[in-house]
C-alpha positions as CSV (number, residue, x, y, z in Angstrom):
1,M,6.9,171.9,100.7
2,G,7.2,168.1,101.0
3,K,9.9,166.0,99.5
4,S,7.5,164.6,96.9
5,K,6.6,168.0,95.7
6,H,10.3,168.9,95.3
7,L,10.9,165.8,93.2
8,F,7.9,166.6,91.1
9,L,9.2,170.2,90.3
10,I,12.7,168.9,89.5
11,G,11.2,166.3,87.1
12,L,9.0,169.0,85.5
13,L,11.9,171.4,84.9
14,T,14.1,168.6,83.5
15,A,11.4,167.6,81.0
16,L,11.0,171.3,79.9
17,T,14.7,171.6,79.2
18,V,15.1,168.4,77.2
19,S,14.8,169.2,73.5
20,G,13.9,165.6,72.3
21,C,14.8,164.3,68.8
22,W,15.2,167.7,67.2
23,D,17.4,166.3,64.3
24,R,15.2,163.3,63.6
25,K,14.7,162.4,60.0
26,E,11.7,160.3,58.9
27,I,12.6,157.4,56.7
28,N,10.3,158.8,53.9
29,D,12.7,161.8,53.8
30,V,15.9,159.7,53.3
31,G,17.4,158.4,50.1
32,F,19.5,155.4,50.9
33,V,22.6,155.0,48.7
34,M,23.3,151.3,48.0
35,A,26.4,151.8,45.9
36,S,28.6,154.7,44.7
37,G,30.9,154.8,41.7
38,Y,33.7,157.3,40.9
39,D,35.3,158.0,37.6
40,Q,37.4,160.7,35.9
41,G,35.0,163.4,34.8
42,A,34.8,164.7,31.3
43,N,34.7,168.3,32.4
44,A,35.9,168.0,36.0
45,K,38.1,166.0,38.2
46,F,35.5,163.6,39.5
47,K,32.3,162.0,38.2
48,A,30.2,160.3,40.8
49,T,27.4,157.9,40.2
50,V,25.1,156.6,42.9
51,Q,22.4,153.9,43.1
52,V,19.6,155.1,45.4
53,A,17.1,152.6,46.7
54,V,13.6,152.9,45.3
55,P,11.3,151.4,48.0
56,A,8.4,151.0,45.6
57,G,10.5,148.8,43.3
58,L,11.9,146.5,46.0
59,H,9.0,144.1,46.0
60,T,9.2,143.6,42.3
61,A,13.1,143.2,42.2
62,G,14.2,139.8,41.1
63,T,10.6,138.6,40.3
64,G,11.0,139.0,36.6
65,K,7.8,141.0,36.3
66,G,7.5,143.3,33.4
67,G,5.1,146.0,32.5
68,G,4.9,148.8,35.1
69,A,7.3,147.1,37.5
70,E,9.5,149.7,39.3
71,E,13.3,149.6,39.1
72,P,14.8,148.8,42.5
73,V,17.3,151.6,42.2
74,L,17.6,155.1,40.7
75,V,20.9,155.8,39.1
76,I,22.1,159.4,38.9
77,S,25.5,161.1,38.1
78,A,27.2,164.4,38.6
79,E,30.7,166.0,38.1
80,G,32.8,168.2,40.2
81,D,36.4,169.1,41.2
82,I,36.1,167.8,44.7
83,V,34.0,164.9,46.0
84,D,32.0,167.1,48.4
85,Q,31.0,169.4,45.5
86,V,29.8,166.4,43.5
87,K,27.7,165.3,46.5
88,G,25.9,168.6,46.5
89,K,25.1,168.3,42.8
90,L,23.8,164.8,43.3
91,Q,21.6,166.0,46.1
92,A,20.2,168.7,43.9
93,Q,18.7,165.9,41.7
94,L,16.8,164.2,44.6
95,S,13.8,165.0,46.7
96,R,15.2,162.9,49.6
97,R,18.3,163.5,51.7
98,L,21.2,161.3,50.6
99,N,22.3,158.8,53.2
100,T,25.4,156.5,52.7
101,S,25.2,154.6,56.0
102,H,23.8,151.5,54.2
103,R,26.1,151.7,51.3
104,G,27.6,148.2,50.6
105,V,29.9,148.9,47.6
106,I,32.2,151.6,46.3
107,I,33.3,151.2,42.7
108,V,36.3,153.1,41.3
109,G,36.9,153.3,37.6
110,E,40.2,152.1,36.2
111,D,41.3,155.5,34.8
112,L,40.6,157.3,38.1
113,A,42.4,154.5,40.1
114,R,45.5,154.9,37.9
115,Q,45.6,158.6,38.5
116,G,45.3,158.1,42.2
117,M,42.6,157.8,44.9
118,K,44.1,160.0,47.6
119,D,41.5,162.8,47.4
120,L,38.6,160.4,47.0
121,L,39.6,158.3,50.0
122,D,40.1,161.4,52.1
123,E,36.5,162.4,51.8
124,V,35.3,158.8,52.4
125,S,37.4,158.4,55.5
126,R,36.2,161.7,57.1
127,G,32.5,161.4,56.7
128,P,30.9,159.8,59.8
129,M,28.0,158.5,57.7
130,N,30.4,156.5,55.4
131,R,30.6,152.9,56.7
132,L,34.0,151.3,56.7
133,R,32.5,147.9,56.0
134,S,31.6,148.9,52.4
135,Y,33.5,146.8,49.9
136,L,35.9,148.7,47.6
137,I,36.4,147.4,44.1
138,I,37.9,148.5,40.8
139,A,36.0,148.6,37.5
140,K,38.5,146.9,35.2
141,G,38.5,148.0,31.5
142,C,35.3,150.1,32.0
143,T,33.9,152.9,34.0
144,A,32.2,152.7,37.4
145,A,29.2,154.4,35.9
146,D,28.9,151.6,33.2
147,M,29.1,148.9,35.9
148,M,26.4,150.6,38.0
149,K,23.9,150.4,35.2
150,V,24.0,146.6,35.2
151,R,20.9,144.9,36.5
152,V,21.1,141.6,38.4
153,P,17.6,140.1,38.8
154,I,18.8,137.5,41.3
155,E,19.4,140.1,43.9
156,A,17.1,142.9,45.2
157,Y,19.8,145.5,44.4
158,P,22.5,145.3,41.8
159,S,25.2,146.2,44.2
160,E,24.1,143.3,46.5
161,A,25.5,140.8,43.9
162,I,29.0,142.3,44.2
163,R,28.7,142.4,48.0
164,E,27.8,138.7,48.2
165,M,30.6,137.7,45.8
166,E,33.1,139.7,47.9
167,K,31.9,138.0,51.1
168,M,32.5,134.5,49.6
169,E,36.2,135.4,48.8
170,L,36.3,132.8,45.9
171,G,38.5,134.5,43.4
172,T,37.8,137.8,45.1
173,A,39.9,139.7,47.6
174,G,37.0,140.6,49.9
175,I,38.5,144.0,50.8
176,T,36.5,146.6,52.7
177,L,37.4,150.3,53.1
178,R,38.7,149.4,56.6
179,D,41.0,146.7,55.2
180,F,42.2,149.0,52.5
181,F,43.0,151.8,54.9
182,I,44.8,149.5,57.3
183,A,47.0,148.0,54.5
184,S,47.8,151.4,53.1
185,T,49.0,152.8,56.4
186,Q,50.9,149.6,57.5
187,P,54.7,149.7,57.2
188,G,55.9,147.4,54.5
189,Q,52.6,146.7,52.8
190,Q,50.5,147.9,49.9
191,P,46.7,147.5,49.6
192,I,44.7,145.4,47.1
193,T,41.1,145.2,45.9
194,T,39.1,142.9,43.6
195,A,38.8,143.9,40.0
196,F,35.4,143.4,38.3
197,T,34.7,143.7,34.6
198,L,31.7,143.8,32.4
199,V,30.7,140.7,30.3
200,G,28.1,140.4,27.6
201,K,27.3,141.9,24.2
202,K,28.5,145.5,23.9
203,K,25.4,146.7,22.1
204,D,22.9,144.8,24.2
205,E,22.6,146.5,27.6
206,K,20.2,143.9,29.0
207,S,22.7,141.0,28.4
208,K,25.5,142.7,30.3
209,T,26.6,141.5,33.7
210,F,29.9,141.6,35.7
211,K,32.4,139.1,37.0
212,A,35.4,139.1,39.3
213,D,38.5,139.4,37.0
214,G,41.6,139.5,39.1
215,I,43.2,141.4,42.0
216,A,44.1,145.1,41.6
217,L,47.5,146.1,42.9
218,F,48.3,149.5,44.4
219,H,51.3,151.6,45.1
220,Q,50.9,154.9,47.0
221,L,47.1,154.6,46.4
222,K,47.6,154.4,42.6
223,L,46.5,151.3,40.6
224,V,49.7,149.8,39.0
225,G,48.5,146.5,37.6
226,Y,46.5,143.3,38.2
227,L,47.1,139.7,39.2
228,E,45.1,137.4,36.9
229,D,44.1,133.7,36.4
230,E,46.8,131.4,38.0
231,E,48.5,134.4,39.7
232,V,45.3,134.9,41.7
233,I,45.4,131.3,42.8
234,G,49.0,131.5,43.9
235,F,48.5,134.8,45.7
236,D,45.5,133.5,47.6
237,A,47.5,130.4,48.6
238,L,50.3,132.6,50.0
239,R,47.9,134.7,52.0
240,G,45.9,131.6,53.2
241,K,42.7,132.4,51.3
242,L,42.5,129.5,48.8
243,S,40.1,127.3,50.8
244,G,37.0,126.4,48.8
245,S,38.6,127.1,45.4
246,N,38.6,124.6,42.6
247,I,41.7,123.8,40.6
248,E,42.5,121.3,37.8
249,V,45.6,119.2,37.6
250,T,47.0,116.6,35.2
251,V,49.4,113.7,35.6
252,P,51.2,111.7,32.9
253,E,49.2,108.5,33.6
254,A,45.9,110.4,33.0
255,G,46.8,111.2,29.3
256,S,44.5,114.0,28.2
257,G,42.2,113.5,31.2
258,V,42.0,116.1,34.0
259,I,41.5,115.7,37.7
260,G,39.4,118.4,39.4
261,I,40.0,119.0,43.1
262,Q,38.6,121.4,45.7
263,V,41.0,122.9,48.2
264,R,40.1,122.5,51.9
265,H,41.7,123.7,55.1
266,L,44.7,125.5,53.7
267,Q,47.3,127.0,56.0
268,A,50.2,129.3,54.9
269,R,53.1,130.4,57.1
270,S,56.1,132.6,56.2
271,K,59.5,132.8,57.8
272,A,62.1,135.5,57.2
273,Q,65.8,134.9,57.6
274,F,68.8,137.2,57.4
275,S,72.3,136.6,56.0
276,Q,74.7,139.5,56.4
277,G,71.7,141.8,56.8
278,K,70.1,140.6,53.6
279,P,66.6,139.1,54.0
280,S,65.0,136.0,52.4
281,V,61.6,134.6,53.0
282,T,60.2,131.0,52.8
283,Y,56.5,130.2,52.6
284,H,55.2,126.9,53.7
285,V,51.7,126.1,52.3
286,N,49.7,123.0,53.3
287,F,46.2,122.1,52.2
288,D,43.8,119.2,52.2
289,A,41.6,118.6,49.1
290,V,38.9,116.4,47.7
291,V,38.5,115.1,44.2
292,T,35.4,116.6,42.5
293,E,35.9,115.3,39.0
294,N,37.9,112.7,37.1
295,T,37.9,112.8,33.3
296,S,40.7,110.3,33.0
297,K,40.7,106.5,33.0
298,L,42.6,106.3,36.3
299,D,41.2,104.2,39.2
300,L,41.8,106.6,42.1
301,M,41.4,103.7,44.5
302,N,45.1,103.1,43.7
303,P,47.1,105.1,46.3
304,Q,49.9,105.5,43.7
305,Y,47.7,107.7,41.5
306,V,46.5,109.8,44.5
307,D,50.2,110.4,45.4
308,R,50.8,111.6,41.8
309,I,47.8,113.9,42.1
310,N,49.1,115.3,45.4
311,G,52.4,116.1,43.8
312,A,50.8,117.7,40.7
313,A,48.5,119.8,42.8
314,A,51.4,121.0,45.0
315,A,53.4,121.8,41.9
316,F,50.6,123.7,40.3
317,V,50.0,125.9,43.4
318,K,53.8,126.5,43.8
319,K,54.0,127.5,40.1
320,S,51.1,129.9,40.5
321,A,52.6,131.4,43.7
322,M,55.9,132.1,42.0
323,K,54.0,133.8,39.1
324,A,52.2,136.0,41.6
325,L,55.5,136.9,43.4
326,D,57.2,137.7,40.1
327,K,54.3,140.1,39.2
328,L,54.5,141.8,42.7
329,Q,58.2,142.2,42.5
330,K,58.0,143.5,38.9
331,H,55.6,146.3,40.1
332,H,57.5,146.9,43.3
333,V,54.4,146.3,45.4
334,D,54.5,144.3,48.6
335,S,50.8,143.3,48.6
336,L,51.5,140.2,50.7
337,G,52.9,142.4,53.6
338,I,56.3,140.6,53.7
339,G,57.8,143.9,54.9
340,S,55.1,144.3,57.5
341,D,55.8,140.8,58.9
342,I,59.5,141.7,59.1
343,Y,58.6,145.0,60.8
344,R,56.6,143.1,63.5
345,K,59.0,140.2,64.1
346,H,62.4,141.8,63.4
347,P,62.1,145.5,64.1
348,D,65.8,146.0,64.3
349,Q,66.3,144.6,60.9
350,W,63.4,146.6,59.5
351,D,64.9,149.9,60.6
352,K,67.8,149.1,58.1
353,L,65.4,148.0,55.3
354,E,62.5,150.4,55.5
355,Q,63.8,153.3,53.5
356,N,64.6,151.3,50.4
357,W,62.2,148.4,50.9
358,E,59.9,148.9,47.9
359,Q,62.5,150.2,45.4
360,K,65.5,148.0,46.3
361,H,65.0,145.2,48.8
362,F,61.6,143.8,47.9
363,P,62.1,143.5,44.1
364,S,65.3,141.5,44.6
365,L,64.0,139.5,47.6
366,Q,64.7,135.7,47.5
367,V,61.4,134.0,48.2
368,G,61.0,130.3,48.5
369,V,57.7,128.4,48.4
370,V,57.1,124.9,49.7
371,V,53.7,123.3,49.1
372,E,52.2,120.1,50.4
373,A,48.9,118.8,49.2
374,N,46.9,115.9,50.7
375,I,43.9,114.4,48.9
376,R,41.5,113.3,51.7
377,Q,38.5,112.1,49.6
378,I,38.2,110.7,46.0
379,G,34.4,110.5,45.9
380,M,32.2,107.4,45.9
381,M,34.2,105.6,43.2
382,G,37.7,105.3,41.8
383,P,37.3,105.4,38.0
384,Q,34.5,106.9,35.9
385,L,31.3,104.9,36.4
386,Q,30.6,104.5,32.7
387,L,34.0,103.2,31.7
388,P,34.2,99.5,30.8
389,D,36.4,97.6,33.2
390,S,38.9,96.7,30.4
391,E,39.7,100.4,29.9
392,V,40.3,101.3,33.5
393,K,43.9,102.0,34.6
394,K,44.1,100.2,37.9
């Protein structure tokens, strides 16, 4: 038998032994989960709610068409004592196999988060189909199920609105499952997530929407509190995430007027020092900014006023940062990862601090904050355009 015939027989036998795509699933047999929500169950430990994509409704989503327009997602719920049991009960309600590989958001209700998310996160971390790039958020003051019923016409899927807001990181933490797991296993650090809450009339379901409403703080995978308003600004400044945010400042010369500025190119650095084994930390925050609004009578062409605004902006950010630090120390949660930074840069010192870091050393830690602001642009004019020249403060 020639060489070519041998090769032909080998190829034929190989083809016969290859099974092909034996576990292939057609797309028409798959139900893609776009978001999952978890709450305390009324009759069991967990209540899970999922948004499953409805392909027939995708082309009408966001068009505002009424009549027989299909909803872009199907929302279903089930309860169980373990997450895997709940998944089985959800599957029993669908004609398609649930698939979480495209899930963009996981929402955890406030009550469940305060009880602890250890069991929930165990299931999420084990499943190979669960994508670690999904954003993790907390439903503040409401249940995850309530938040998942909200419709956002501007996006194809409701959960897409949350995902886009998290990606922008303007007032949001932008924390994925991967980020949360890393922070929760890092020495000297506790994880955070964004808190979202419902807004709108309580009795009018169609008017309800959601908004970012602070940063959720965790200790040992349990929700312990929130950073809110100015605390979020200060916290974001210390972790170098304030760029793009808008803040308002006042100076005495402006009277009741307000100067609006937008932060640009912020940098934050921290340095730990030790005195007789006791640590202290100093943050240095520097940022550029542009003036976006001037409701005062000041002519910002005058460098003296710009210097005053720089000082006021730096003082505001420092004050906000100190408020955030006070809240973190009050709750004994090192969400900034100060301990983690000491662990990496001063391992010998960390060995002495680690055991009592959260309960003793971090709550009493002396933290200094130094802030420098630099206004780079004031816009196309100094004072308000409509002001008479006689009223302008030059």
